[in-house]
C-alpha positions as CSV (number, residue, x, y, z in Angstrom):
1,M,-15.0,-10.9,-6.6
2,K,-18.1,-12.6,-5.4
3,P,-20.3,-10.2,-3.3
4,L,-21.1,-11.2,0.2
5,K,-24.7,-11.9,1.2
6,S,-26.7,-9.1,2.8
7,P,-25.7,-8.9,6.5
8,K,-28.0,-10.0,9.2
9,I,-28.0,-8.9,12.8
10,T,-26.4,-11.8,14.6
11,A,-24.3,-12.3,17.7
12,A,-21.2,-12.8,15.5
13,S,-21.8,-9.5,13.7
14,Q,-22.1,-7.6,17.0
15,R,-19.4,-9.3,19.0
16,R,-16.5,-7.2,20.3
17,Y,-13.3,-9.1,19.7
18,S,-10.2,-8.4,21.6
19,E,-7.1,-6.8,19.9
20,K,-5.3,-10.2,20.1
21,E,-8.3,-12.0,18.7
22,Y,-8.3,-9.7,15.7
23,Q,-4.6,-10.1,15.2
24,D,-4.9,-13.8,15.2
25,M,-7.8,-13.8,12.7
26,P,-7.0,-14.1,9.0
27,D,-7.8,-10.9,7.0
28,E,-10.7,-12.7,5.2
29,S,-12.4,-13.3,8.6
30,V,-11.8,-9.7,9.8
31,W,-13.2,-8.3,6.5
32,E,-16.3,-10.5,6.6
33,S,-17.0,-9.4,10.2
34,F,-16.8,-5.8,9.0
35,C,-19.0,-6.5,6.0
36,L,-21.6,-8.1,8.4
37,G,-21.9,-4.8,10.2
38,N,-19.6,-5.2,13.2
39,E,-18.8,-1.7,14.3
40,A,-16.0,-2.9,16.6
41,T,-14.3,-4.5,13.5
42,F,-14.7,-1.2,11.6
43,S,-12.9,0.6,14.4
44,Y,-10.2,-2.0,14.5
45,I,-9.5,-1.7,10.8
46,Y,-9.3,2.1,11.0
47,K,-7.1,2.0,14.0
48,N,-4.8,-0.7,12.6
49,F,-4.4,0.6,9.1
50,A,-5.0,4.4,9.2
51,S,-1.4,5.3,9.9
52,D,0.1,3.1,7.1
53,L,-2.6,4.3,4.8
54,F,-1.8,8.0,5.4
55,S,2.0,7.3,5.0
56,Y,1.4,5.5,1.7
57,G,-1.0,8.2,0.4
58,F,1.5,11.0,1.3
59,Q,4.3,9.1,-0.4
60,F,2.0,9.0,-3.5
61,C,1.2,12.7,-3.8
62,G,3.0,14.7,-1.1
63,D,-0.2,16.6,-0.1
64,S,-1.2,15.8,3.5
65,H,-4.5,17.6,3.3
66,L,-5.5,15.8,0.1
67,V,-4.5,12.4,1.7
68,E,-6.6,13.2,4.8
69,D,-9.7,14.0,2.6
70,C,-9.2,10.9,0.5
71,M,-8.8,8.7,3.6
72,Q,-12.1,10.1,4.9
73,N,-13.8,9.4,1.6
74,V,-12.5,5.9,1.5
75,F,-13.7,4.9,4.9
76,I,-17.0,6.6,4.5
77,Y,-17.5,4.7,1.2
78,L,-16.5,1.4,2.7
79,R,-18.7,1.8,5.7
80,K,-21.7,2.8,3.5
81,K,-21.2,0.1,0.9
82,R,-19.9,-2.8,3.1
83,E,-23.0,-4.9,2.5
84,N,-22.1,-5.3,-1.1
85,L,-18.3,-5.4,-0.9
86,G,-16.5,-8.5,-2.2
87,Q,-14.1,-10.8,-0.3
88,V,-10.7,-9.4,0.5
89,K,-7.6,-11.5,1.2
90,S,-5.3,-8.7,2.3
91,I,-7.0,-5.6,4.0
92,K,-3.8,-3.5,3.8
93,S,-3.2,-4.0,0.1
94,Y,-7.0,-3.4,-0.6
95,L,-6.9,-0.1,1.3
96,F,-3.7,1.0,-0.4
97,K,-5.4,0.4,-3.7
98,C,-8.5,2.3,-2.6
99,I,-6.5,5.4,-1.4
100,Q,-4.4,5.3,-4.6
101,Y,-7.6,5.3,-6.7
102,E,-9.2,8.1,-4.7
103,I,-6.0,10.3,-4.9
104,I,-5.8,9.9,-8.7
105,K,-9.5,10.7,-9.0
106,R,-9.2,13.9,-6.9
107,L,-6.1,15.0,-8.8
108,K,-7.9,14.5,-12.1
109,E,-10.8,16.6,-10.7
110,R,-8.2,19.4,-10.2
111,G,-7.2,19.2,-13.8
112,V,-3.9,17.3,-13.1
113,L,-3.0,14.9,-15.8
114,V,-1.9,11.7,-14.0
115,D,0.3,9.2,-15.8
116,T,0.0,6.1,-13.7
117,N,3.2,4.8,-15.3
118,E,5.3,7.6,-13.8
119,Y,3.9,9.9,-11.2
120,Q,4.2,13.7,-11.6
121,Y,5.2,14.2,-7.9
122,K,8.9,13.9,-8.4
123,K,9.6,13.0,-4.7
124,A,7.0,10.2,-4.8
125,F,8.1,7.2,-2.8
126,S,11.3,8.7,-1.4
127,I,13.1,5.9,0.3
128,A,16.5,5.1,1.8
129,L,17.4,1.4,1.8
130,S,20.1,0.1,4.1
131,P,23.0,-1.8,2.5
132,E,21.8,-5.0,4.1
133,T,18.4,-4.6,2.3
134,I,20.0,-5.2,-1.1
135,M,22.6,-7.5,0.3
136,I,25.7,-5.4,-0.3
137,E,28.7,-6.0,2.1
138,S,30.7,-3.0,3.0
139,E,33.5,-2.0,5.4
140,S,32.3,1.7,5.2
141,Q,28.6,1.5,6.1
142,E,28.0,5.2,5.9
143,Q,29.7,5.7,2.6
144,K,27.7,2.8,1.1
145,R,24.5,4.3,2.5
146,M,25.2,7.6,0.9
147,M,25.8,5.9,-2.5
148,I,22.6,3.9,-2.2
149,N,20.6,7.1,-1.5
150,Q,22.1,8.7,-4.6
151,A,21.3,5.6,-6.6
152,L,17.7,5.7,-5.3
153,D,17.3,9.2,-6.7
154,Q,18.0,7.8,-10.2
155,L,15.2,5.2,-10.0
156,T,11.7,6.0,-11.3
157,S,9.0,6.6,-8.8
158,R,7.3,3.4,-9.9
159,Q,10.5,1.4,-9.1
160,R,10.7,3.1,-5.7
161,Q,7.0,2.4,-5.1
162,A,7.6,-1.3,-5.7
163,L,10.6,-1.5,-3.4
164,I,8.6,0.2,-0.6
165,L,5.7,-2.2,-1.0
166,L,8.0,-5.2,-0.9
167,Y,10.5,-4.3,1.8
168,E,8.8,-1.7,4.0
169,E,5.2,-2.9,3.7
170,E,6.2,-6.5,3.4
171,M,3.7,-7.2,0.7
172,S,3.8,-10.2,-1.7
173,Y,4.5,-9.8,-5.4
174,S,0.8,-10.6,-6.0
175,E,-0.3,-7.8,-3.8
176,I,2.2,-5.4,-5.4
177,A,0.9,-6.3,-8.9
178,D,-2.7,-5.7,-7.8
179,I,-1.9,-2.3,-6.2
180,M,0.2,-1.1,-9.2
181,G,-2.2,-2.3,-11.8
182,F,-0.2,-5.1,-13.3
183,S,-2.1,-7.9,-15.0
184,E,0.6,-10.4,-14.2
185,V,2.6,-11.0,-11.0
186,K,5.8,-11.4,-13.0
187,S,5.6,-7.8,-14.0
188,A,5.9,-6.8,-10.4
189,R,8.9,-9.1,-9.9
190,K,10.5,-7.7,-13.1
191,L,10.1,-4.1,-11.8
192,V,11.7,-5.0,-8.5
193,Y,14.6,-7.0,-10.1
194,R,15.3,-4.1,-12.5
195,A,15.3,-1.6,-9.7
196,L,17.7,-3.7,-7.6
197,A,19.9,-4.3,-10.7
198,S,20.1,-0.5,-11.3
199,L,21.1,0.1,-7.7
200,K,23.9,-2.5,-7.8
201,E,25.1,-1.2,-11.1
202,V,25.5,2.3,-9.7
203,I,27.1,1.2,-6.4
204,N,29.3,-1.6,-7.8
205,P,30.0,-0.7,-11.5
206,S,31.9,-3.4,-13.3
């Protein structure tokens, strides 16, 4: 990514936008405001994304104290290095990637061997999708829901991660590929399709 120019003290970089103005701004503009040194923008980013970031980090490793430490490190780093950060199209996916990297780094420092293809934390990305999510019609909603949850336990944590990012975090396949370290977007699509196929095979065997 092309680095931004060194920030200058300007009216734009010091302006305090309203919550609605921030929400109406594209992520690229919000991020540029942050990189230019706007403290109000930094506060908005933290306030708007901290909860999702913690939830994702906890799903990743299951250690709330570790996630809190990693979040603090991420925001300290971003604030310190913002003059030299590159452009960002999706702040949420960028932060998810940052917290994931920081957690893996901390786990390795503890001597934990981390296989990024399948996480050691067995309950990583525990989810419960409703029947409507995977487009399964049923007269017995509760029974189907139980079957889905049992089927979800049989998926790999990477498959569950992809489903969470797609359905709960509403991210694009491009963003999912970036977070999960795929070189091609089609790899993210394939992971999701295989996960859904596995669920349907368990629930509606031929």
